[in-house]
N, C-alpha and C positions, 0 to 999 in steps of 0.2 A: 745258242738257243735253238731247240728243235721242237717239233710237234710230237706229242705222245698220245697214245690211246690207252684208255683204262676202262675195263668192263665192270660196271657197278650194277649188280642185280639185272643184268641183261641189257642195260643201256651203255652205249659206247661214248664215253666222254673224251673229247679231243682237247687236250691241255698243252702246256708248255713245259719243256724239259730243259733244265739248266745243269751245270756240272754237279751240284750237290743236292738239288731239290727239284720238285715238280710244282707247277702252279695250275690251278683250275679256277678261272675267274668267271664272275658273272653267272653262277649257277642259280637258276630260279628255284627257290625253296618253297614258295607259296604263291597263290593268286588271291587277289582281293579287289573288289570294287570300292569306290569311295565310301567311307564310313560303314564298311561291312567287315566282318571278321575274316581273317585269312584262312584259306584251305590249303593245307600242306600238299605239296606236289609229290606224286609217286612216280618212280622211274622203273619200268620193267622191260623196256625194249627201245629200239630206235637209236638215234645218235644225238649228241648234244655238243655244240661248239662252245667250249669253255676257255677260249683264248683271249677274250676281251671283257673288260669290266662292264657290269650292267648299269642301268640308270641309278642316279641318286634321287632321293625324294625332292620334290619341289621345295624351294626355300628362297631366301632373299637373293642369293646370287644367281638363281635361275632367271630372275626378272630385272635385277638391278646390277650396277657395277660394283662388284665385290671390293675392288681396290678403294672405292670411295666410301661405301657403306660400312665396311669393316676392314679398314686399312691395316691395322696391327696384325690380326690373324691371317689376313690375305698375304702379307709380306712373309710371315713366319712359315705358313703351311701350304698355301695354295697358289702362289705366284708361279706362273709358267705351266700350271696344270691344265689339263683338258678334261672337262666333265660333261656328261649328258644328264638331263633331268627329265623326270616323268612320274606320274602317279603309279605307273607300272614299274616299281622299284624294289621288289622283294627278291633281292639277289644276295648271294654270299660268295666269298672267295676262300679257296683252300690252298695253303702252302704246306707241302709235305716233304719229309726226307725221301730221297730216292730209295726205292725198295723197302719202304717202311713196313713194319709189322707190329701191330699193337703198341704203337707209339703214344705217349701221353698227348692229350688234346687240350688246346688252349683256345677258348672262344673269346673274342674281344668285341665289346659293344662301345661304339664311339660316343663321345660327349657332344655338347652343343646346345645345352639348355632345352633339349627336346624340340628345338626349332631349327637347328642347323647341323652341318657336318655330314660326313659320309665315310664309308670304309675304303673309298678309292683314293683318298688323299695321299700325297707323296710321303708323308711322315708315318703313315700306318702301313707297315709291310711286315709280313711274316717270314721274310727270307732268312733273317738271322736265326730265328727259332727253328725253322725247318732244317737249317744246316747244323743245328745242335741237337737234332733228334726229336723235335716237337712238331706235331701237326697243328698248325695255326689256322684259325677260321675267323674272318671278319665279316660283318653283316651290314647291309643297308636296311632301313626301316622307315615307315612313314613318319613325318615330322610336322610340327606346328598345326595349322588348320586342317591338314590332311590326316594327321595321326592322332590328334588329341582333342577332337571335338566330343564334348560330353553332354550335349543338349538332350533332354529326356526323349525327344522325338526320334532320336537315332538309336534308342535302346533296342537290343535284340536278345531274345531268350533269357531275359532276366538280368542281362549285363548291359552296361552303358559306358561308352568311351574307351580309353586306353588302347585304341587300335594299334598304335605303334608298339606298345608293350606286347600285345598278342602277336604282332609280327615277329618280334624278338623271340617269343616263346615258340612260335612255329619253327623258327630257324634252329633253335636249340633242339627241338624234337627231331627235326630233319637230320641234324648232325648225329644225334643219338642213334638214329635208324641206319644212316648210310655211311658214317665216317669210317667204319671198319673196311669198306671197299677201298678207301684212300690210304689205308695203313694206320688208322687211328684206333685207339683202345676205347670202346664205347663205355667201359666201366672205369675210366680214369679221365674224367672231363673236369677242367677248371674253367669257371666263368670269370671273366674279367671285364672291367669297364672303367672309364674315366669320367669324372664329373657327372653329367646326366646318365652316362652309361654305368657308372658305379651305383647310382641310385637304382637303376634297373636291376643290377645284380643283387642289391640289397633286397629288393622286392621279390625277386625270383627265389632266392635261397630261403625266404620266409614264407612263401606261398605254398599251400598244399597242392596246387596244380603243377608244381615243379618238383615234387618229391621224387627222388631217385634219378633225376636228370643230370646232376652234377655232384662232384665229391669235394671240391675245393673252390675258394673264391678269392679274387683279388680286386680290391676297391681302391681306386686312385682319386684323391681329392674330393671325396664325398661321403666317407664313412659316417653313418649316423645322421647325415644331413637331412635325408628324406624323412627320417623319423621325428625330427624336431622342427627345423626351420621350414622345410617345404612339405609340411603335412598335407596329405591329399585332402581335397575337398569333395563334397557331395555333388553329384550331377545337377541337383536343383540349384546349387549355389552359382553355377555358371550359365544358367538359362538366360539371364538378363544380358550378359555379355554377347551371347550368340544372337540375341534379338537385335542388338546393335549392328552386328555383322550383316544380318539380313537387310536391315535398313540401308547400310552402306552399299550393298550389292544391288539394291533396288528390287528385292523380292519379298514375298509375304510369308513364305513357309520354308521349313528346313528341307522339304522335298524339292522345292524349287532351287534352293541354295546348293543342294547336292548335284544338280544338273548343270550349273554354270561352269565355264571353262576355268582351268586352274589359275591362270593369271588374274582373272577377275576376282576369284575367291581370295587369292593371296593379298591383293591390295585392299579389298574390303576388310580382311582380317587385320592387316597391318594398320589401317586407319583406326580400327577399333582398339588396337593395342596402344596406339598413341593417345587415344582419348581417355583411356582408363589406366590409372597408375597401378592398379592391381592386376594388370593383364597377364603378368608372368604366372600367376596362380591358375589362369585358365588354360594354360598349355602344359600343365603338370598332370601326372597321373591322378585319377580320382578313385574313391572307393566304389568299386563296381559290384561288390558282393560276391565275386568269384575269385578272380586273380588277386585282388587286393581288398582285404577286409580289416576293420578296426581290431578284431580279435587276434589276428595273426601279425599285426604290424605295430609294435610298440617297443620301447627300449628294454623290455623284460622278456622278450621272446626271441632271443638271439639264437639262430640255428647253430647247432654244434657240429661244426666242420672246420678244418684248417682254413685260416684266413690270413691274407697279407694286406695291410692297409698302408697307403702312401699319401703323404701331403707334401707341399712345397713350402719353403720358409716365407714366401710372399704370395701365398694363395689368395683367392678372392676374399675369404673370411678366415684367415689362418688361426686366430685365437679360438674362434668358435669351433673350427674343425678339430683342433687339438683337444678341446674340452669334450666334444662329442665322441671323438675316437676313443678317448680314455673311458668315458662313461659306457660306451658301447662295449668295450673290451672287458670292463669290470663284470659285466653280466655274462661273459663268455667263458665257459668251462673247457673249451677246446683250445688248441694251440692257435694263437693269434700273433702275428709278427708285424711290427710297426716300423715304417721307415720315413725319413724326412729328407727330401731333396734340397740341398743347400748350396748348390753350385751357382754362383753369379755368372750368368751367361755372358761371354765376351761380345763386345760390339756396341753395347749401350749401358745405361745405368738402371735398367728395369729389374735386374736381379733374377731370382728364381720365381718368375711369374706363373700364374695359373696355366697349367698344361705344358710348361717348359720342360718338364721331365720326360714328356713323350718322345722328344727327339733322341733322348738317351735310351729310353725303354725299348724303342724299336731300332736303335742303331742306325738312324737315318741322318746323322750329322753331316754326311757328305752332300745332302740335298739342301742344306741351309746356306744362307748368305753370310752367316756369322763366321768369324775367324777362329774356329775351334782348333785346339792344339792337342798334344798327346795326353794331357791331363783329362780332357773331355772324353777322349776315346777310352781311357782307362776306366773312368766312371761308367761310361756306357757298357763296357764289357762286364763290369762288376754287377750292374743292374740286370743285364740280360742273363748272366749266368745264375744269379740268385733266383730270378723268375723261372728259369728252366728247371732248376732243382726243386723249386716249390711245385711246379706242374708235375714233376715226376713223383715226388714223395710227400708233398705237404710240408716240407722243411726247406727253407731257402739257403741254409748254410752251404758254402762252397769254398774252395781253396783260396779264392781271391779275397775273401773277407775275414774280418775278425769273427769270433764266435758270436752268433746271433741267437739270443734267447727270446722265447715268447713272453708276452706281457705288455703292459701299458706304461710302465715307469721309465723304460729306456727304449731307444730306437736306433736303427742303423742310420747314421747320418751320412748320406752320399755327398761327398765334397772332395776338395783337393787331397785331403788325407782322411779318407773314409774311416769312420770309427763307430763303435757301438757304445752309446752313452746316453745321458739324460737329454730329453728334448730341449731345444732352446726355450728361454722364458717366453711368456705370452707375447706374441708379436704385436707391434703397434699398428692399429688400424690405419694410421696416416701413411704407413709405408707399404700399403697393399695396392695392387692394381685395381681392386674394387673401387678405390677412390681416384686412381690415376687415369682410368679411361678404357684401356683395352678390354673388351668383353666379346664373348662369342655370341 
């Protein structure tokens, strides 16, 4: 590993050079104060040290023991990792092929229920994609109380809430403007995300504010979910919840709440979430009248672009996801490719749980405690190659797989003997992790 210099519009970025790729970590793409919309960063001169990851958004593991609060996902994805947290968290990471020129671009938005997660976790890496000719970008954005406060008193310029979504949008715009300097093709961008990140992708490809920013989309474990189950609410609907947060924090106004320290805000918010069974709704995107509107967000306004949709056999709500994915795709006149991850991960009896496919999608099996074997590495190679082909052309067919046709009646089933066939029958809710316990 060596240090490399790259001139992007007059700014010298200092990154890392590996045998087949370069990495530029922790690039600031925007600035934003608490509950204010981001302003995209411009780079025209000077130098930037892009050798280390930037902050993650404040979340539970910034203030509590992650191994205790969220033991399952801590063990799977975060054990042994080192992270820094702060409200100053609008950073992205770029993994690029060496000497890339007009390479396809794949942007990834992490999941975590809009309350947790980061782009810096060990299982999220673009190294496999960069080595296969793809420029991969991962982003951090504001979460929970810091990114999705929608009290009417924080409204600005006719919009309210969705700060985390506007962070993501700023990152996408930054990539559109600057990625060519890093070897990417700004006219061949694929948006991808998992769980909450997939909900974000669904919003972006449906919003007029994002028109022309991406040409393809990959949605993992959330296709159609945002449109039916997690329907956005109005800012007025969450006002009462935030008044409880103010009370918990010992303040009288949102202006005062905006000024308290991050830890105090987090615990006031957490207490409010415990007191209200509907609290999950209050950290989801809301109809803000600009990025997200009722007119542009329903099951009948599916954007016509190539899409790839993935689920796991034991996802959080697998039967519902299957039904919604099919309904979503019935309204889609463009090519849409469906896959189902069905590999039962070795090491325990949890099966193909929610987010388990990410270890394979990113080729990070080596970072796991699980006893993966050559079959797992074969499946991982198949998934990575399919995604690479999709990012290049909008078609995931590759030499490693059977013929993959678009449509909702059949899917590529990634398993010991990967095959293109009908989806498994509706999965039993009692067999899902939604009822077993592990949650992000």
